[in-house]
C-alpha positions in Angstrom: 108.7 84.0 104.1 107.9 80.6 102.2 108.6 78.6 105.0 106.2 80.1 106.8 104.0 80.3 104.3 103.9 77.3 100.9 101.4 79.0 99.3 103.6 82.6 98.5 104.4 81.2 95.6 100.8 81.8 94.3 101.1 85.2 94.3 104.0 84.9 91.7 104.9 86.9 89.7 106.4 89.8 92.2 108.2 93.2 91.8 110.3 94.4 94.1 110.6 97.9 96.0 113.5 99.5 97.4 113.4 99.0 101.0 112.7 103.0 103.0 113.5 104.6 106.2 110.8 104.4 108.4 111.6 107.6 109.6 111.2 109.1 106.1 109.0 106.8 103.5 110.5 109.5 100.5 113.9 108.1 101.1 116.2 105.3 101.0 119.8 104.5 100.8 121.9 101.8 99.6 121.1 99.7 102.5 117.3 99.9 101.7 118.6 99.0 97.8 120.5 96.1 98.8 118.2 94.8 100.8 115.1 94.5 98.9 118.1 93.2 96.2 119.0 89.9 98.5 115.6 89.7 99.6 113.6 89.4 95.9 116.8 87.1 94.9 116.2 85.0 98.0 112.3 84.3 96.7 113.4 83.7 93.7 115.1 81.0 94.7 112.4 79.5 96.7 109.9 79.8 93.9 108.6 83.1 93.8 108.4 84.6 90.0 110.4 87.8 90.8 110.3 90.7 88.0 112.7 93.0 87.2 111.4 96.2 86.6 114.8 97.9 86.4 115.4 96.8 82.8 111.6 98.8 81.7 111.5 102.4 81.0 107.7 102.6 82.9 108.2 102.6 86.9 109.7 105.1 88.3 113.2 105.4 89.6 115.2 108.2 91.0 119.2 107.3 90.9 119.9 108.3 94.3 116.1 106.8 95.7 115.9 103.7 93.7 112.2 102.0 93.0 110.0 103.7 95.6 106.2 102.3 96.0 104.0 104.6 97.5 100.2 103.3 98.3 99.1 105.2 95.7 100.8 103.7 93.0 100.8 99.8 94.1 97.9 99.1 92.0 98.6 101.1 88.8 102.5 99.7 88.6 101.1 95.9 89.6 99.0 96.2 86.9 102.2 97.6 84.3 104.1 95.2 85.3 101.4 92.0 85.7 102.4 91.7 89.3 100.3 89.5 91.5 102.4 90.8 94.7 104.8 93.2 95.7 108.0 93.2 97.9 108.3 96.0 100.4 109.6 97.4 103.3 110.8 99.5 106.0 114.4 99.9 108.2 115.3 101.9 111.0 118.8 102.7 112.3 118.8 102.4 116.3 121.9 102.3 118.6 123.5 99.1 118.3 121.4 97.5 115.3 119.4 98.4 112.0 116.0 96.7 112.0 114.5 95.6 108.6 110.9 94.5 108.1 110.3 93.0 104.9 106.6 92.0 104.0 105.1 90.4 100.1 101.8 92.1 100.0 98.8 90.9 97.5 98.6 94.0 94.8 94.6 93.8 93.8 93.9 94.7 98.5 96.9 95.5 100.0 96.8 92.6 102.4 100.1 90.8 103.7 100.8 87.5 102.2 104.1 87.2 104.0 106.8 88.7 106.1 110.1 88.8 107.6 112.2 90.6 110.2 115.4 90.6 110.9 118.1 93.4 112.3 122.0 93.6 111.2 124.7 94.9 113.7 125.4 98.6 113.3 129.1 98.3 112.8 131.5 100.3 110.0 129.4 98.6 107.2 125.9 99.0 107.7 127.1 102.6 108.6 128.3 102.5 105.0 125.3 101.5 103.7 123.5 103.7 105.6 125.7 107.3 104.4 123.5 107.6 101.3 120.0 108.8 101.4 118.1 108.7 104.9 121.2 107.2 106.7 124.3 108.6 109.1 
């Protein structure tokens, strides 16, 4: 994402939300949680300041779902965490692949600043990650 938009780091600090199932935006899975973690780590290595919100009490965390951000909560949460942007994403299970779409969104007006899409082969490994909420 930063390679295609080097200005993205201007929107630091960023908070990361758990990626959710495109079929049910209130559900996630182990795949959604780890996808968010991996993307946040990669963005951090590229110079994005990532604020860790799991260490704070103010973000809603549901044990089996992770950090879910709904559009009406974006401005409140970004203000609470002094974040200028938010990493969010969705995933969809197909017959042979799991499709993941990630976006960095400006907190103030929800404009997409950067995006990345990829697919993972649907094998025993990814099936295992989907078995939680919203998966197989």
